[in-house]
Each structure stands twice: as C-alpha cells, then as structure tokens.
C-alpha positions in Angstrom: -6.3 41.8 -5.5 -9.9 42.8 -4.6 -10.9 46.3 -5.6 -11.9 48.9 -3.0 -15.6 49.9 -3.2 -17.6 52.6 -1.4 -21.2 51.8 -0.7 -24.2 54.1 -0.8 -27.4 52.4 0.5 -31.1 52.9 0.8 -33.9 50.4 1.4 -34.5 50.4 -2.4 -31.0 50.2 -4.0 -27.3 50.0 -3.1 -24.8 51.7 -5.3 -21.1 50.9 -5.1 -18.2 52.9 -6.4 -14.6 51.8 -7.1 -12.6 55.1 -7.1 -9.5 53.4 -8.6 -11.5 52.1 -11.6 -13.1 55.5 -12.4 -11.9 57.4 -15.5 -14.2 60.4 -14.8 -16.1 60.0 -18.1 -18.9 61.8 -16.2 -21.7 59.7 -17.6 -23.2 59.5 -14.1 -22.8 63.2 -13.3 -24.2 64.3 -16.7 -26.9 61.6 -16.7 -28.4 62.1 -13.3 -27.0 65.1 -11.5 -29.6 64.9 -8.7 -28.0 61.5 -7.6 -24.4 61.9 -8.7 -23.1 65.4 -7.6 -19.4 65.7 -6.9 -19.9 69.1 -5.2 -21.7 67.3 -2.3 -20.6 64.9 0.4 -21.4 62.1 0.0 -21.4 62.6 -3.8 -24.0 59.8 -4.4 -27.5 60.3 -3.1 -29.4 57.1 -3.7 -32.6 58.6 -2.3 -32.8 61.4 -4.9 -34.3 59.4 -7.7 -36.1 56.2 -8.5 -33.9 53.0 -8.6 -34.7 52.3 -12.3 -33.4 55.8 -13.3 -30.2 55.2 -11.2 -29.7 51.8 -12.9 -30.1 53.3 -16.4 -27.2 55.7 -15.7 -25.0 53.1 -13.9 -25.3 50.9 -17.0 -23.7 53.7 -19.0 -20.5 53.8 -16.8 -17.7 52.8 -19.2 -15.3 51.7 -16.6 -17.8 49.8 -14.4 -16.6 51.9 -11.4 -20.3 52.1 -10.5 -22.4 49.1 -9.8 -25.8 48.5 -8.2 -27.7 46.0 -6.2 -31.4 45.8 -5.5 -32.7 44.4 -2.2 -32.3 40.6 -2.0 -29.8 40.4 -5.0 -26.2 39.6 -4.9 -23.9 42.2 -6.6 -23.5 41.2 -10.2 -20.1 40.2 -11.4 -19.2 40.8 -15.0 -19.3 37.5 -16.7 -18.6 38.5 -20.3 -15.7 36.7 -21.9 -14.4 38.1 -25.1 -12.9 36.0 -27.9 -10.7 38.9 -29.1 -9.1 41.7 -27.3 -10.7 45.0 -28.2 -9.0 48.4 -28.0 -11.1 51.6 -28.2 -9.6 55.0 -28.4 -11.9 57.2 -26.3 -12.3 60.8 -27.6 -9.8 63.0 -25.7 -9.4 60.3 -23.2 -7.8 56.9 -22.4 -7.5 53.7 -24.3 -10.2 51.3 -23.3 -9.0 47.7 -23.5 -11.4 44.8 -23.2 -10.6 41.1 -23.1 -8.9 38.6 -20.8 -6.2 41.1 -19.7 -3.0 41.0 -17.6 -0.7 44.0 -17.2 2.8 43.2 -16.1 6.0 45.1 -15.4 9.1 44.4 -17.4 10.3 42.3 -14.5 7.3 40.0 -15.0 5.5 41.2 -11.9 1.8 41.3 -12.3 0.3 44.8 -11.9 -3.3 44.2 -12.7 -5.8 41.6 -14.1 -9.2 42.5 -15.5 -11.6 42.3 -18.4 -11.7 46.0 -19.0 -8.8 48.4 -18.3 -8.2 52.0 -19.2 -4.7 53.1 -20.1 -3.6 56.8 -19.9 -2.6 58.4 -23.1 -2.5 62.1 -22.0 0.6 61.5 -19.7 -1.0 63.3 -16.7 -2.3 60.3 -14.7 -0.9 59.9 -11.2 -1.6 56.1 -11.5 0.2 55.4 -14.8 -0.1 53.3 -16.9 -3.8 53.5 -15.9 -6.2 56.4 -16.4 -7.3 58.3 -13.4 -9.3 61.0 -15.2 -6.4 63.6 -15.2 -7.1 64.2 -18.9 -10.2 66.2 -17.9 -8.2 68.6 -15.7 -5.4 68.8 -18.2 -7.9 69.6 -21.1 -6.2 66.9 -23.1 -7.2 67.0 -26.8 -6.1 64.1 -29.0 -4.9 64.8 -32.5 
C-alpha cells in the first residue's frame, strides 16, 4: 500500500509530507518555524528559507514523514536494511521500531509493512496500534 504524500514545491526544493507517518515529534516546527508552521495554511512554506537549511531539519524527522527532493533528483527511497530489529523507547512518546517489519492482525491479515514504525504506548492514538501524536495533546508522561 503506497503512502499518501502532500507536496510543497518551489523551483529550488520540493518537500513531501506523509501525514499518516507523522508522530508529531516537532523536530520540524522547532527546528525551522519559518518553514514549518502549523498555525498557517499551508503549514509548509518552502520559500521561507534556503533549501540546505530545510534539508538539515528534514533529516532530523524521526518518522521520515518529511522528505525532500531537489530539482532534477528522484525522491530518495530509504535503502537501509538492518541486520537486527531495534526498538527505541522515545521519551514520553511511542516505541520506535526499526528493521524489516510486518504488523499483522491475529487473523494473519497484514496491516502494515515498513522499515521504521512507531507504536502507541500512551493509549490515546486514534490509529492504534500506531502512534498519531496523541501523546502530545494528552500530556503523556512515561514512568
């Protein structure tokens, strides 16, 4: 199943955003608020800063919901294959799971494949078992 992406374009850079992948870690908003401003429509203004600064912030996106493409390039696909599955407990947030992953229902039906997935641990996500960033609104604090 191909992910839905929203594109924000200029003649210098194209930024794409996959809302269903976003865990609202706010690396983009905190890193470059002139470009990533959720109080504005559209919330991404690719003309507000130099492409290299935008790229620096996009590279910090833990979920890879944000990607970029420069003129003449093809959008880069993640090609990292991990030998082991890695689970990282994010502070007051989801479980970040990296590896060659498949999430299935008890019936065996495939829900999602990926190399990086974020599972809810606050219990407030509307897209369980996946994180949708609800932990921020719920002020979730892990013990």
